[in-house]
C-alpha positions as CSV (number, residue, x, y, z in Angstrom):
1,M,81.9,-2.1,-28.1
2,S,82.7,-5.6,-27.3
3,V,85.7,-7.0,-25.9
4,P,86.8,-10.7,-27.1
5,V,86.6,-13.2,-24.4
6,A,90.0,-15.7,-24.5
7,L,87.9,-19.1,-25.3
8,E,90.3,-20.6,-22.5
9,A,88.2,-18.6,-20.0
10,L,85.0,-19.6,-21.5
11,H,84.3,-22.3,-19.0
12,A,84.9,-19.9,-16.0
13,R,82.5,-17.5,-17.5
14,L,80.2,-20.2,-17.8
15,D,80.0,-20.9,-14.1
16,E,79.3,-17.2,-13.7
17,Y,76.5,-16.7,-16.2
18,G,74.7,-20.5,-15.6
19,P,73.7,-23.1,-17.9
20,V,70.5,-20.9,-19.2
21,A,70.8,-19.0,-22.5
22,F,69.4,-17.9,-25.8
23,L,70.0,-19.7,-28.8
24,V,69.8,-17.8,-31.8
25,T,69.9,-19.6,-35.3
26,V,68.6,-18.3,-38.9
27,N,66.2,-20.0,-41.2
28,E,66.7,-20.2,-45.3
29,Q,64.8,-17.0,-45.3
30,G,66.9,-15.1,-43.3
31,T,64.6,-15.1,-39.8
32,A,65.8,-15.4,-36.9
33,H,64.8,-18.5,-34.6
34,V,65.3,-17.8,-30.9
35,V,64.8,-20.4,-27.9
36,S,65.9,-20.6,-24.3
37,V,68.1,-23.5,-23.6
38,E,70.6,-25.1,-21.2
39,V,73.7,-25.4,-22.2
40,R,76.6,-28.1,-21.3
41,T,80.1,-28.4,-21.5
42,D,82.0,-31.2,-23.3
43,G,85.7,-30.6,-23.4
44,D,86.1,-27.6,-25.4
45,Q,83.0,-27.9,-27.2
46,L,79.3,-27.0,-25.9
47,V,76.2,-29.1,-26.3
48,V,72.6,-27.6,-26.6
49,P,69.4,-29.1,-27.3
50,T,67.6,-29.0,-30.5
51,G,64.1,-28.7,-31.2
52,R,62.7,-29.1,-34.8
53,T,63.2,-25.7,-36.0
54,T,66.4,-25.0,-34.2
55,R,67.5,-28.6,-35.9
56,R,66.1,-27.5,-39.3
57,N,68.0,-24.3,-39.2
58,L,71.3,-25.7,-38.0
59,E,71.3,-28.2,-41.1
60,H,71.0,-25.7,-43.5
61,K,73.2,-23.1,-41.7
62,P,75.4,-24.5,-38.9
63,H,76.5,-21.2,-37.2
64,L,74.6,-20.0,-34.0
65,T,74.8,-17.3,-31.4
66,L,74.2,-18.0,-27.7
67,L,73.2,-15.0,-25.4
68,W,73.4,-14.9,-21.6
69,P,71.4,-11.7,-20.9
70,L,73.2,-10.9,-17.5
71,G,75.7,-12.7,-15.1
72,H,76.8,-11.9,-11.9
73,D,77.2,-8.2,-12.8
74,P,73.7,-7.3,-14.4
75,A,75.6,-4.6,-16.3
76,Y,77.2,-7.1,-18.6
77,S,76.1,-9.8,-21.1
78,M,77.9,-12.5,-22.6
79,I,77.6,-13.4,-26.5
80,V,79.0,-16.4,-27.9
81,D,79.1,-17.4,-31.8
82,A,79.8,-21.0,-32.5
83,T,79.4,-23.5,-35.2
84,V,77.9,-26.9,-35.2
85,V,80.1,-30.0,-35.1
86,S,77.5,-32.8,-34.8
87,L,74.0,-33.0,-34.8
88,Q,72.8,-36.2,-33.1
89,D,69.2,-36.9,-31.8
90,D,68.1,-34.1,-30.2
91,E,71.0,-32.2,-29.5
92,A,74.0,-30.0,-31.1
93,T,77.6,-30.4,-30.3
94,I,79.0,-26.8,-31.0
95,A,82.4,-25.3,-30.9
96,P,82.6,-21.8,-30.0
97,H,84.8,-19.3,-32.0
98,S,84.2,-16.0,-30.5
99,A,83.0,-14.8,-27.2
100,V,82.3,-11.0,-25.9
101,L,81.1,-9.4,-23.0
102,H,78.9,-6.7,-23.6
103,R,77.5,-3.8,-21.7
104,V,73.7,-3.8,-21.6
105,A,72.1,-0.8,-22.5
106,G,70.8,1.5,-19.9
107,S,72.7,-0.1,-17.3
108,N,73.2,1.8,-14.2
109,G,77.2,2.9,-13.4
110,D,80.0,4.6,-14.8
111,G,81.8,1.2,-15.8
112,P,83.4,0.8,-19.2
113,M,81.4,-0.1,-22.6
114,C,83.2,-3.6,-22.4
115,V,85.2,-5.7,-19.5
116,P,88.4,-7.7,-20.6
117,V,88.4,-11.1,-19.8
118,T,91.5,-11.9,-17.7
């Protein structure tokens, strides 16, 4: 189960989760490509570095997912879905369109499966 994160609250969550995330793209054959990246903000958009394979995948399919496995509370990960706005040099500017906090499988405690962002 997932709880949507208000996009206006995304900057606060990025401060909490930090700049390092996993970037997931898909190639023409539908195979996932996962790399670790440092994410930075640019207004309402995010900027991520792109290597050769990531860039090729984004040119083919401009949709991607960012995953922060753990935040301040290690029971929850953050997942952000986004679309490429522009590809320049060795980075992509992306527009997030959805984000969720999701309980990590096997995490300790009696907390809810998801925590709303207020």
